[in-house]
MARBAKE-289112 format. One record per residue (C-alpha): z negated, x, y; residue number from 1. Coordinates in steps of 0.2 Angstrom, whole numbers, plus 2048, in hexadecimal, padded with zeros to 3 digits. Each point is the difference from the previous one (the first is absolute). Layout:
REM MARBAKE-289112
z:Z | x:X | y:Y | n:NUM
...
//
This chain:
REM MARBAKE-289112
z:859 | x:7B3 | y:7C8 | n:1
z:7EF | x:7FC | y:7F8 | n:2
z:7FC | x:7ED | y:802 | n:3
z:7F0 | x:7FD | y:809 | n:4
z:7F4 | x:7F2 | y:7FC | n:5
z:7FC | x:7F3 | y:80D | n:6
z:7EE | x:805 | y:801 | n:7
z:7F4 | x:80E | y:7FA | n:8
z:7ED | x:803 | y:801 | n:9
z:804 | x:810 | y:809 | n:10
z:80F | x:808 | y:808 | n:11
z:7FF | x:813 | y:801 | n:12
z:80B | x:807 | y:80E | n:13
z:804 | x:812 | y:7FC | n:14
z:803 | x:809 | y:7EF | n:15
z:7F8 | x:810 | y:802 | n:16
z:7F0 | x:806 | y:7F8 | n:17
z:7F4 | x:7F4 | y:80A | n:18
z:80B | x:7F1 | y:7FD | n:19
z:804 | x:803 | y:7EE | n:20
z:7ED | x:804 | y:7FC | n:21
z:7FB | x:7F0 | y:809 | n:22
z:80D | x:7F6 | y:7F6 | n:23
z:7FA | x:808 | y:7F0 | n:24
z:7EE | x:7FA | y:803 | n:25
z:806 | x:7EF | y:804 | n:26
z:80C | x:7FE | y:7F2 | n:27
z:7F2 | x:806 | y:7F3 | n:28
z:7F6 | x:7F2 | y:807 | n:29
z:80E | x:7F4 | y:7FC | n:30
z:804 | x:7FD | y:812 | n:31
z:812 | x:7FB | y:804 | n:32
z:806 | x:80F | y:80B | n:33
z:810 | x:807 | y:806 | n:34
z:803 | x:811 | y:809 | n:35
z:80D | x:800 | y:80D | n:36
z:807 | x:812 | y:801 | n:37
z:80B | x:806 | y:80E | n:38
z:803 | x:810 | y:7F6 | n:39
z:7FD | x:80D | y:80D | n:40
z:7F0 | x:809 | y:7FC | n:41
z:7F9 | x:80C | y:80C | n:42
z:7FF | x:80E | y:7F3 | n:43
z:812 | x:7FE | y:7FA | n:44
z:805 | x:811 | y:807 | n:45
z:7F3 | x:809 | y:7F7 | n:46
z:803 | x:809 | y:7EF | n:47
z:7F0 | x:7FB | y:7F9 | n:48
z:7EF | x:7F6 | y:802 | n:49
z:7F1 | x:80C | y:801 | n:50
z:7EE | x:7FE | y:7FF | n:51
z:801 | x:7F1 | y:7F4 | n:52
z:7F6 | x:803 | y:7F1 | n:53
z:80B | x:801 | y:7F0 | n:54
z:810 | x:7FD | y:80A | n:55
z:800 | x:80F | y:80B | n:56
z:812 | x:806 | y:804 | n:57
z:808 | x:7F0 | y:7F9 | n:58
z:80F | x:7FB | y:80A | n:59
z:7FC | x:7F1 | y:80C | n:60
z:80E | x:7F5 | y:7F9 | n:61
z:7FA | x:803 | y:7EE | n:62
z:7EE | x:7FB | y:804 | n:63
z:806 | x:7F0 | y:809 | n:64
z:80B | x:7FB | y:7F1 | n:65
z:7F2 | x:802 | y:7F4 | n:66
z:7F5 | x:7F5 | y:80C | n:67
z:80D | x:7F3 | y:801 | n:68
z:802 | x:7FF | y:7ED | n:69
z:7ED | x:7FE | y:7FF | n:70
z:7FF | x:7F2 | y:80C | n:71
z:80E | x:7F7 | y:7F7 | n:72
z:7F8 | x:803 | y:7EF | n:73
z:7F1 | x:7F5 | y:806 | n:74
z:80C | x:7F2 | y:806 | n:75
z:802 | x:805 | y:812 | n:76
z:810 | x:801 | y:809 | n:77
z:808 | x:80E | y:80A | n:78
z:80F | x:7FB | y:80B | n:79
z:80A | x:80A | y:80C | n:80
z:800 | x:7F9 | y:812 | n:81
z:7F9 | x:803 | y:812 | n:82
z:7F4 | x:7F4 | y:808 | n:83
z:805 | x:7FA | y:812 | n:84
z:7F1 | x:7F6 | y:804 | n:85
z:7F1 | x:7F6 | y:7F9 | n:86
z:7F9 | x:7F0 | y:807 | n:87
z:7F1 | x:7F5 | y:7FB | n:88
z:804 | x:7EF | y:7F8 | n:89
z:7F4 | x:7F2 | y:801 | n:90
z:801 | x:7F3 | y:7F2 | n:91
z:80E | x:808 | y:7F5 | n:92
z:7F3 | x:80A | y:7F6 | n:93
z:7ED | x:804 | y:802 | n:94
z:7FE | x:80C | y:80E | n:95
z:813 | x:804 | y:7FE | n:96
z:80C | x:80B | y:807 | n:97
z:813 | x:800 | y:801 | n:98
z:808 | x:811 | y:7FE | n:99
z:812 | x:802 | y:807 | n:100
z:80C | x:80D | y:7F9 | n:101
z:80D | x:807 | y:80B | n:102
z:80E | x:7FA | y:7F4 | n:103
z:7FA | x:7EE | y:803 | n:104
z:7F5 | x:7FE | y:7F1 | n:105
z:7EF | x:7F8 | y:802 | n:106
z:7F1 | x:7FF | y:7F5 | n:107
z:7EE | x:7F8 | y:801 | n:108
z:7F0 | x:809 | y:7FC | n:109
z:7EE | x:7FC | y:801 | n:110
z:7FC | x:812 | y:805 | n:111
z:80A | x:80E | y:806 | n:112
z:7FD | x:813 | y:7FD | n:113
z:809 | x:80B | y:80C | n:114
z:803 | x:812 | y:7F9 | n:115
z:810 | x:805 | y:80A | n:116
z:7FA | x:811 | y:804 | n:117
z:805 | x:80A | y:810 | n:118
z:80F | x:808 | y:808 | n:119
z:7FF | x:812 | y:805 | n:120
z:806 | x:804 | y:812 | n:121
z:806 | x:812 | y:7FF | n:122
z:801 | x:80C | y:80E | n:123
z:812 | x:800 | y:808 | n:124
z:805 | x:811 | y:7FC | n:125
z:812 | x:804 | y:7F8 | n:126
z:7FF | x:804 | y:7EE | n:127
z:7EE | x:7FA | y:7FD | n:128
z:804 | x:7EF | y:7F8 | n:129
z:80B | x:808 | y:7F3 | n:130
z:7F2 | x:80A | y:7FA | n:131
z:7F3 | x:7F2 | y:800 | n:132
z:7F6 | x:7FF | y:7F0 | n:133
z:806 | x:812 | y:7FA | n:134
z:7FF | x:80E | y:80D | n:135
z:7F9 | x:7F5 | y:80D | n:136
z:7EE | x:7F9 | y:7FB | n:137
z:7F1 | x:7F8 | y:808 | n:138
z:7F2 | x:7FF | y:7F3 | n:139
z:7F8 | x:80F | y:7F8 | n:140
z:7F9 | x:7F5 | y:7F2 | n:141
z:811 | x:7F9 | y:7FC | n:142
z:80B | x:80F | y:801 | n:143
z:7F5 | x:80F | y:805 | n:144
z:7FF | x:808 | y:7EF | n:145
z:813 | x:801 | y:7FF | n:146
z:801 | x:80B | y:80F | n:147
z:7F0 | x:80B | y:7FC | n:148
z:802 | x:812 | y:806 | n:149
z:810 | x:7FC | y:809 | n:150
z:804 | x:802 | y:813 | n:151
z:7FB | x:7F0 | y:808 | n:152
z:802 | x:7FA | y:812 | n:153
z:7F6 | x:7F1 | y:807 | n:154
z:80A | x:7F6 | y:80D | n:155
z:7F4 | x:7FA | y:80E | n:156
z:803 | x:7EF | y:807 | n:157
z:7F2 | x:7F4 | y:7F9 | n:158
z:7ED | x:7FF | y:801 | n:159
z:7FE | x:807 | y:7EE | n:160
z:80B | x:810 | y:803 | n:161
z:7F1 | x:80C | y:801 | n:162
z:7F8 | x:7F7 | y:7F2 | n:163
z:810 | x:802 | y:7F5 | n:164
z:801 | x:813 | y:804 | n:165
z:7EE | x:803 | y:7FB | n:166
z:803 | x:7F6 | y:7F0 | n:167
z:810 | x:80A | y:7FB | n:168
z:7F7 | x:810 | y:804 | n:169
z:7F7 | x:7FD | y:7F0 | n:170
z:810 | x:802 | y:7F7 | n:171
z:809 | x:80E | y:808 | n:172
z:7FB | x:80F | y:80B | n:173
z:811 | x:7FF | y:80A | n:174
z:7FE | x:7F1 | y:80B | n:175
z:808 | x:7FF | y:812 | n:176
z:7FB | x:7F2 | y:80C | n:177
z:80F | x:7FB | y:80A | n:178
z:7FB | x:7F8 | y:810 | n:179
z:811 | x:7F7 | y:802 | n:180
z:7FD | x:7F2 | y:80C | n:181
z:7EE | x:7FC | y:7FC | n:182
z:7F2 | x:800 | y:80C | n:183
z:7F8 | x:810 | y:805 | n:184
z:7F3 | x:807 | y:7F4 | n:185
z:7EE | x:7FF | y:805 | n:186
z:7F7 | x:810 | y:800 | n:187
z:7F6 | x:7FA | y:7F1 | n:188
z:80F | x:7FC | y:7F6 | n:189
z:808 | x:810 | y:804 | n:190
z:7F1 | x:809 | y:7FA | n:191
z:800 | x:7F7 | y:7F0 | n:192
z:812 | x:804 | y:7FC | n:193
z:7FD | x:813 | y:805 | n:194
z:7F0 | x:800 | y:7F5 | n:195
z:80B | x:7FA | y:7F1 | n:196
z:80D | x:80D | y:803 | n:197
z:80D | x:7F3 | y:806 | n:198
z:80C | x:807 | y:80D | n:199
z:805 | x:7F5 | y:80F | n:200
z:812 | x:801 | y:805 | n:201
z:805 | x:7F7 | y:811 | n:202
z:811 | x:7F8 | y:803 | n:203
z:809 | x:7F0 | y:7FC | n:204
z:808 | x:7FF | y:7EE | n:205
z:812 | x:7FB | y:802 | n:206
z:806 | x:801 | y:7EE | n:207
z:7FA | x:801 | y:7EE | n:208
z:80B | x:80C | y:7F7 | n:209
z:805 | x:7FE | y:7ED | n:210
z:80B | x:809 | y:7F4 | n:211
z:806 | x:7FA | y:7EF | n:212
z:7F5 | x:7F0 | y:802 | n:213
z:7F0 | x:80B | y:803 | n:214
z:7F7 | x:801 | y:811 | n:215
z:801 | x:812 | y:806 | n:216
z:7F8 | x:7FF | y:811 | n:217
z:800 | x:7F9 | y:812 | n:218
z:809 | x:804 | y:810 | n:219
z:7F7 | x:800 | y:811 | n:220
z:807 | x:7FC | y:811 | n:221
z:801 | x:812 | y:805 | n:222
z:80B | x:804 | y:7F0 | n:223
z:7F2 | x:807 | y:7F6 | n:224
z:802 | x:7FD | y:7EE | n:225
z:7F0 | x:7FF | y:7F5 | n:226
z:802 | x:802 | y:7EE | n:227
z:7F6 | x:7F3 | y:7F6 | n:228
z:7FF | x:7F9 | y:7EF | n:229
z:7F8 | x:7EF | y:805 | n:230
z:7FD | x:7F6 | y:810 | n:231
z:7F1 | x:7F5 | y:802 | n:232
z:802 | x:7F1 | y:80C | n:233
z:7F5 | x:7F1 | y:805 | n:234
z:80B | x:7F1 | y:800 | n:235
z:7FA | x:7F0 | y:809 | n:236
z:7FC | x:7F4 | y:7F2 | n:237
z:806 | x:7EE | y:804 | n:238
z:7FB | x:7F1 | y:7F5 | n:239
z:80E | x:7F6 | y:7F9 | n:240
z:7F6 | x:7F0 | y:800 | n:241
z:807 | x:7FA | y:811 | n:242
z:806 | x:7F0 | y:7F9 | n:243
z:7EE | x:7FA | y:800 | n:244
z:800 | x:7FE | y:813 | n:245
z:803 | x:7EE | y:7FF | n:246
z:7F0 | x:7FD | y:7F7 | n:247
z:7F7 | x:80A | y:80D | n:248
z:7FE | x:810 | y:7F7 | n:249
z:807 | x:80D | y:80C | n:250
z:800 | x:813 | y:7FD | n:251
z:7F2 | x:809 | y:808 | n:252
z:7FE | x:813 | y:804 | n:253
z:7F8 | x:809 | y:7F1 | n:254
z:7F0 | x:809 | y:805 | n:255
z:808 | x:811 | y:7FB | n:256
z:80D | x:7FE | y:80E | n:257
z:80E | x:804 | y:7F3 | n:258
z:808 | x:7EF | y:801 | n:259
z:7FB | x:7ED | y:7FD | n:260
z:7FA | x:7F5 | y:7F3 | n:261
z:7FB | x:7EE | y:7FC | n:262
z:7ED | x:800 | y:800 | n:263
z:7F7 | x:7F9 | y:7F0 | n:264
z:7EF | x:800 | y:7F8 | n:265
z:7FC | x:80C | y:7F2 | n:266
z:807 | x:7F5 | y:7F3 | n:267
z:810 | x:7FC | y:809 | n:268
z:7FC | x:7EF | y:808 | n:269
z:808 | x:7FE | y:811 | n:270
z:7FA | x:7F5 | y:80F | n:271
z:80C | x:7F2 | y:7FA | n:272
z:7F9 | x:7F7 | y:7F1 | n:273
z:80B | x:802 | y:7F1 | n:274
z:809 | x:80F | y:805 | n:275
z:7FB | x:811 | y:7F9 | n:276
z:806 | x:811 | y:802 | n:277
z:7FF | x:811 | y:7F7 | n:278
z:807 | x:811 | y:800 | n:279
z:809 | x:809 | y:80E | n:280
z:803 | x:7F0 | y:80A | n:281
z:7ED | x:800 | y:805 | n:282
z:7FB | x:812 | y:7FB | n:283
z:80D | x:80D | y:805 | n:284
z:7F7 | x:80E | y:7F8 | n:285
z:7FF | x:7F9 | y:7EF | n:286
z:809 | x:80A | y:7F2 | n:287
z:808 | x:7F8 | y:7F1 | n:288
z:7EF | x:7FF | y:7F6 | n:289
z:7F6 | x:7F9 | y:80F | n:290
z:80E | x:7F3 | y:804 | n:291
z:801 | x:7FA | y:7ED | n:292
z:7ED | x:7FF | y:800 | n:293
z:800 | x:7F5 | y:810 | n:294
z:80D | x:7F5 | y:7F8 | n:295
z:7F6 | x:7FE | y:7F1 | n:296
z:7F1 | x:7FB | y:80A | n:297
z:809 | x:7F4 | y:80B | n:298
z:808 | x:7F8 | y:7F0 | n:299
z:7EF | x:7FE | y:7F8 | n:300
z:7F8 | x:7F8 | y:810 | n:301
z:80F | x:7F4 | y:802 | n:302
z:7FE | x:7FA | y:7EE | n:303
z:7ED | x:7FE | y:803 | n:304
z:803 | x:7F6 | y:810 | n:305
z:80D | x:7F5 | y:7F7 | n:306
z:7F4 | x:7FD | y:7F2 | n:307
z:7F2 | x:7FA | y:80C | n:308
z:80D | x:7F5 | y:809 | n:309
z:805 | x:7F8 | y:7EF | n:310
z:7EE | x:7FE | y:7FB | n:311
z:7FC | x:7F7 | y:810 | n:312
z:80F | x:7F4 | y:7FD | n:313
z:7FB | x:7FD | y:7EE | n:314
z:7EE | x:7FC | y:805 | n:315
z:806 | x:7F4 | y:80D | n:316
z:80B | x:7F8 | y:7F3 | n:317
z:7F2 | x:7FF | y:7F4 | n:318
z:7F4 | x:7F8 | y:80D | n:319
z:80E | x:7F3 | y:804 | n:320
z:802 | x:7FB | y:7ED | n:321
z:7ED | x:800 | y:7FE | n:322
z:7FE | x:7F4 | y:80F | n:323
z:80D | x:7F5 | y:7F9 | n:324
z:7F8 | x:7FD | y:7EF | n:325
//
């Protein structure tokens, strides 16, 4: 087990793209920083990261390993662990926080950057979870190219289902919209689907079918089997930053209706001074590149805030020395 220091300038909670890029910016600014990584990235089931310039198709685990090495190369630490809670500490450190890990370890930090991502709550259909990240997809930009020109079904069930169907129609001419247990389509939405050549099939989906590890289709409640190569779902996306509740940061519904998030300003500053957040924990739609960029922005802003705080302290000390002369 890696030894933790007693205190750091910044504790980064979450070792994905947002957390590691935030830590990289801080370490390059000669900040003492540690990344606490629970080791359960959202994109772990995927074969590759897509839409990331110069790294398209790289396996997620390989990308993160490179990121960890870069952070360590500048003196930052990356340790395995899961955070249970965070509390404000008065007097122990300037504007300090104590971070509690679930294995009993604790650490103090002047600032906290939360980058724990989100958890996908998948539709409860037998066989679906086993294909998640492979035959079962959610994002046309993350995985759409890989299923281009294939037989694709859209499983209704969330507020973005029709939007997903329209986006995937750019990638294939064979799209079927499965109404499943979703709300009835409006006349406007039905017209949009028809205009794009998307067939609508009513009936609840009771099973996702696979063969030799590959998705082959879906079975409906009436026994109908629809042969498909890929199934698109809209999971509910739930932030993993629930441990911030004791600080007064409670998850709020995301404007998209697709899940929840911890609100923050454009640079990652939350309503609690000293606590910052980046990546999917605050922006469920962020892909890897956007999450990494948000982490970098938050890291730079945290460093600037600490510089200003240290400068104010130095000015006060200078004035005290000058007055004593």
